[in-house]
Each structure stands twice: as structure tokens, then as C-alpha cells.
C-alpha positions in Angstrom: 58.6 -9.3 53.3 60.7 -8.5 50.3 64.1 -6.9 50.1 64.7 -4.5 47.1 68.1 -3.7 45.6 68.1 0.0 44.4 71.0 0.9 42.1 72.2 4.1 40.4 71.3 6.3 43.3 72.7 9.8 43.3 75.7 10.0 45.7 73.9 12.7 47.6 70.8 10.6 48.3 69.8 10.1 51.9 67.9 7.3 53.6 65.2 9.8 54.5 64.7 10.7 50.8 64.6 7.1 49.8 62.0 6.3 52.5 59.9 9.2 51.3 60.1 8.0 47.7 59.3 4.4 48.4 56.7 5.1 51.1 54.3 6.2 48.4 53.9 2.5 47.5 53.6 0.9 50.9 55.0 0.6 54.4 58.8 0.7 54.7 60.4 -1.7 57.1 64.0 -0.6 56.7 66.2 1.5 54.4 70.0 1.1 54.0 72.3 3.1 51.7 75.6 1.4 51.3 78.7 3.5 51.9 82.5 2.9 51.6 84.0 1.6 54.8 87.1 3.8 54.6 85.7 7.1 53.3 82.1 6.9 54.4 81.1 8.1 50.9 77.9 6.6 49.5 78.5 4.0 46.8 75.3 4.6 44.8 73.2 1.7 45.8 71.1 0.5 48.7 68.4 -1.8 50.0 64.8 -1.3 51.1 62.7 -3.8 52.9 58.9 -3.7 52.5 56.0 -6.1 52.3 55.7 -8.2 49.1 52.8 -6.3 47.5 54.3 -2.9 48.2 57.6 -4.1 46.8 56.1 -5.2 43.5 54.2 -1.9 43.3 57.4 0.0 43.9 59.4 -1.9 41.3 56.6 -1.3 38.7 56.4 2.4 39.5 60.1 3.4 40.2 62.3 1.2 38.1 63.8 3.4 35.4 62.4 6.6 36.8 64.6 9.7 37.4 65.7 10.4 40.9 68.2 13.2 41.5 69.2 13.2 37.8 69.8 9.4 37.6 67.6 6.6 36.4 66.9 4.2 39.3 67.3 0.5 38.9 64.9 -1.3 41.3 64.7 -5.1 41.6 64.3 -7.9 44.1 67.6 -8.4 45.9 69.3 -11.7 45.3 70.9 -13.7 48.1 74.5 -12.9 48.7 76.8 -15.7 47.7 80.3 -16.4 48.9 82.9 -15.4 46.4 85.6 -18.0 45.8 87.7 -15.7 43.7 88.8 -13.6 46.7 92.4 -13.8 47.8 93.0 -14.7 51.4 93.9 -11.8 53.7 97.6 -11.4 54.3 98.8 -11.9 57.9 101.6 -9.4 58.6 
């Protein structure tokens, strides 16, 4: 299973639309569009999980293509690393 990072999504994109677009290249396991915690507004990127062969086909076919007036950036997601530059939370 591969996890794809999809950037430059139109802010109006839905998970259903993303699933329809990527399903042309293989079975989708999950779709997640990231949104702002406070406002709930989409941030313009998300993640899609699919099997390895389907993920490679989706990258080859969709990276750089127009989706809702924006050129998608599709690549294998990198592992999240802990950021050391973050300031500690303030305790009030």
C-alpha cells in the first residue's frame, strides 16, 4: 500500500471528486483532504492511499494535470518528522 501526497488542490475539491479522479488508476483505500482546524476551510492538499501499482500509475498520469483550474502535484508521501523548531505551548 502506498500513500500519495496530493498538493495544489482547488479549495472547493471534495473527497468524492478526488476518489473519482484517482479511481481511474486503481482501487482507493482512503481519501483525506486536510482542512484548517479552526475554520474548517480546505488547505489545498490531501492524501490518498492505494496499492503500490495503482499509486505509480496515478502519479504518472495525474502529476501536473489540471484539476479545477489548478495543476496537481502528486507524489509519494514522506514520513512525518518531528519538528524541533516549534515553540513549546504556553501554559496560562
